[in-house]
Every structure is written in C-alpha cells, then in structure tokens.
C-alpha positions in Angstrom: 230.6 90.0 0.5 227.4 91.4 -1.0 225.7 88.1 -0.3 226.5 88.3 3.4 225.3 91.9 3.6 222.0 90.9 2.0 221.4 88.0 4.3 222.2 89.5 7.7 219.5 91.5 9.3 219.8 94.0 12.1 217.9 96.7 14.0 219.3 99.9 15.4 217.9 101.3 18.6 215.2 103.9 17.7 216.1 106.2 20.6 218.0 109.4 21.0 221.5 109.0 22.3 222.0 111.0 25.5 225.4 109.8 26.6 228.6 108.0 25.4 227.0 104.8 26.9 224.4 105.0 24.1 226.7 104.9 21.2 225.8 101.3 20.5 222.3 102.4 19.5 223.5 102.9 15.9 225.8 101.4 13.3 229.3 103.0 13.2 231.6 102.8 10.1 234.4 100.8 11.7 231.9 97.9 12.3 231.2 97.7 8.6 234.8 97.7 7.7 235.7 95.0 10.3 232.8 92.9 9.0 234.1 93.1 5.5 237.6 92.3 6.7 236.3 89.0 8.3 234.4 88.1 5.1 237.7 88.6 3.2 239.7 86.7 5.8 237.4 84.0 7.2 240.3 81.9 8.5 240.6 84.5 11.3 237.5 83.2 13.0 236.7 79.8 11.5 236.3 77.1 14.2 237.4 79.6 16.9 235.8 81.1 20.0 235.2 84.8 19.6 234.3 87.8 21.8 233.1 91.0 20.2 233.8 94.0 22.4 231.4 96.9 22.3 229.1 95.1 19.9 226.6 97.9 19.3 224.2 96.5 16.7 226.3 93.4 16.5 227.1 93.3 12.7 230.7 92.2 13.2 229.9 89.3 15.6 227.0 88.1 13.4 229.3 88.1 10.4 231.9 86.1 12.4 229.3 83.5 13.2 228.2 83.2 9.6 231.8 82.9 8.4 232.3 79.8 10.6 233.2 80.8 14.2 232.6 78.0 16.8 231.0 80.5 19.2 230.5 84.2 19.5 229.9 86.2 22.6 228.6 89.7 21.8 229.1 92.3 24.6 228.2 95.8 25.6 227.7 97.7 28.8 224.3 99.2 28.0 221.2 97.2 28.8 219.2 98.6 26.0 222.0 97.7 23.5 222.1 94.2 25.0 218.4 93.7 24.4 218.8 94.9 20.8 221.7 92.4 20.3 219.5 89.5 21.5 216.8 90.7 19.1 219.3 90.8 16.2 220.4 87.3 17.0 216.8 86.1 16.8 216.4 87.8 13.5 219.3 85.7 12.1 218.8 82.5 14.1 218.7 80.1 11.2 221.6 81.8 9.4 223.9 81.7 12.4 223.7 77.9 12.9 225.6 75.9 14.0 227.5 78.7 15.7 226.6 79.3 19.4 225.9 83.1 19.6 225.2 84.6 23.0 225.2 88.0 24.7 226.9 89.2 27.9 227.3 92.5 29.7 230.9 93.6 29.7 232.3 97.0 30.9 235.8 97.8 29.7 236.5 99.7 32.9 235.9 96.7 35.1 238.5 94.5 33.5 241.8 94.2 35.4 244.4 93.5 32.7 246.6 91.5 35.0 250.0 90.7 33.5 251.5 88.6 36.3 252.3 84.9 35.6 249.6 83.6 37.9 246.8 85.0 35.8 248.5 84.5 32.4 245.7 82.3 31.1 243.3 85.3 31.7 239.7 85.7 32.8 237.2 88.4 32.0 234.4 89.7 34.2 230.8 89.7 33.0 228.8 92.3 34.9 225.6 90.2 34.8 227.2 87.2 36.6 229.9 89.0 38.6 232.1 86.0 38.0 235.3 85.4 35.9 234.6 83.8 32.6 237.0 81.8 30.3 239.0 83.6 27.6 238.7 83.0 23.9 240.8 82.7 20.8 239.8 85.8 19.0 238.6 89.3 20.1 236.9 91.7 17.6 236.3 95.4 18.3 235.2 98.3 16.2 235.1 102.0 17.1 235.5 101.3 20.8 237.8 104.3 21.6 236.5 107.8 22.1 239.0 109.2 24.7 242.5 108.3 26.0 241.2 106.4 29.0 239.3 104.1 26.6 242.6 103.0 25.1 243.7 101.8 28.6 240.4 100.1 29.4 240.1 98.4 25.9 243.7 97.1 26.1 243.0 95.6 29.5 239.8 94.0 28.2 241.5 92.5 25.2 244.2 91.1 27.5 241.7 89.5 29.9 239.5 88.2 27.1 242.2 86.5 25.1 243.8 83.1 25.6 247.6 83.1 25.4 248.4 82.9 21.7 245.0 84.5 20.9 244.5 87.3 18.4 242.6 90.6 18.4 241.5 92.6 15.4 240.5 96.2 16.2 239.4 98.9 13.7 238.9 102.5 14.7 238.7 105.8 12.9 242.0 107.6 13.2 242.9 110.2 15.8 241.5 113.0 13.7 238.0 111.5 14.3 238.5 109.5 17.5 240.3 111.2 20.4 242.5 108.7 22.2 243.2 106.2 19.3 246.8 107.5 19.0 247.6 106.0 22.4 246.1 102.6 21.9 249.2 100.9 20.5 251.3 102.1 23.4 248.7 101.1 26.0 248.3 97.7 24.4 252.1 97.1 24.6 252.2 98.4 28.2 249.6 95.8 29.3 251.7 93.0 27.6 250.0 92.6 24.3 252.1 92.4 21.1 251.0 94.7 18.3 251.7 92.6 15.3 250.6 95.1 12.7 248.9 98.5 12.4 247.5 99.3 8.9 246.1 102.6 7.7 242.9 102.2 5.6 242.2 105.1 3.2 239.2 105.9 1.1 241.1 104.9 -2.0 241.3 101.4 -0.6 239.0 98.8 -2.1 238.0 97.7 1.4 236.2 101.0 1.9 234.1 100.8 -1.3 231.0 99.7 0.7 227.5 101.1 0.1 226.6 100.6 3.8 229.5 102.7 5.0 228.1 106.1 4.0 224.9 105.3 5.8 226.6 104.8 9.1 226.5 107.3 12.0 229.5 109.6 12.2 230.8 108.8 8.7 232.4 111.7 6.8 234.0 111.9 3.4 237.8 111.1 3.3 237.6 109.4 6.8 240.6 107.3 7.5 240.7 104.2 9.7 243.4 102.1 11.5 243.4 98.3 11.7 245.3 97.0 14.8 246.3 93.3 14.8 247.3 92.2 18.3 248.3 88.9 20.0 248.6 87.8 23.6 251.9 86.1 24.2 252.5 82.9 26.1 254.0 83.9 29.5 256.6 81.8 31.3 255.7 81.1 34.9 258.3 82.0 37.5 260.6 79.2 38.4 260.1 77.3 35.0 
C-alpha cells in the first residue's frame, strides 16, 4: 500500500472553493480510504471496466488503474476539476499502462435511473457529448453525498452506469459529518439496486491508519465512515 502511495502523483486545484461544485478541488478522506480498499482487494477491479463518480483529484480511479483495471473513466461535473484530472493522468501516464484511463463530464442530477425492463442494460449520459454511453462493470465513489437529494441522484447515477450484475463501492463519512448519507441505502434500494453490505469503518480500524488521511480536507479526529457495497441485479424482461 505504501508503495502505491509513493508512486501515484496528483495535484489539487490551487483555487478557493466558492460553491459545492468546487469540492473536487481538494482531496477528501473517503477517497484515501477507498483507494486503500482497492489496494487491499485488487480483484474488485482487475480486468474490469470502471467508472469513478465525482472523481475530484482522481486518486481512487488512478489506484484502480494501477491495480489492474481494464479501463477507468474518471468523472466530475466541474470543468476545472476535469482539467486537473487530465493533468493528473498525464503525471502518471507510464504507471497507468496498459489501463485505458479517460475523463468525462458527468452530472449526477442528469442521470435518469430508469428501472423499467426496456432499459435494464443501462446507459449513462455524458454532459460533454450529450449522448448515452455504455455502462461498466464497477462503479467507485467517495464522499459524493452532501445533502439528501445527492443520495437520490447518486443512486440513479450508479444504476445507469452499471451493467446488470455489476458492483459499486461507495465510501462516505457517516451522517454526523455528511448530511444525507443516512438515506442513501434506502434510495439505492428504491431505484432497484441491491445493497449487499454496509460496513462501518472506525478510527480503531487498521484501514484508517493512513498518514495521508489526516492531511485531507474536512478530516477530523474520530471521524467515522460507511462502506456501501451495491450490485445491479439482472432484470427479467416482460413476457419472458
């Protein structure tokens, strides 16, 4: 794990945040925890197509690429963040090979979350292209919920981005620190996702013994986190 941390380089955006859309300017603690989780469980991404939602500085997606993902699409809704993501990919270009790492603009609030049989295979909308794009096997997301409506929008985004049978791994600070997280499990189930497991991660957990964590924006002592593991089921088409 330490070796991965030493190899991957990333810039934060050296600008003052003026709105919620700017939260991707800096590194947040859940991204570090999710990155470590992937390092400890590389089989989750190896040889798989991956989308990282709300990538921010892109650490989680870069780690997925290094750990053997077939392809990684890093996404955000902020143009400045997207530019920084592309720069961070270039910083690590040789390390990321042979994984195909790209960047796309994705707004959680533009995803439809259709549950009907006709759209069971799923499509997600990239703002830049205004076209539906193919879903992937794995969705990664860290600290993407700040208010209750985010839980709805993120659930829809995960649904649309995932292939049937695909899995999502989402880490967020708990509801004490992130308003709206407590409704994410219910909203995910409402949209048709199966919540396989929800795990509380505490500061006495070895997974949180990370030097980088205390340097992250918004980190406070005794912070607790939730790991959500979700899957998109195979839907039966009507008449079959």
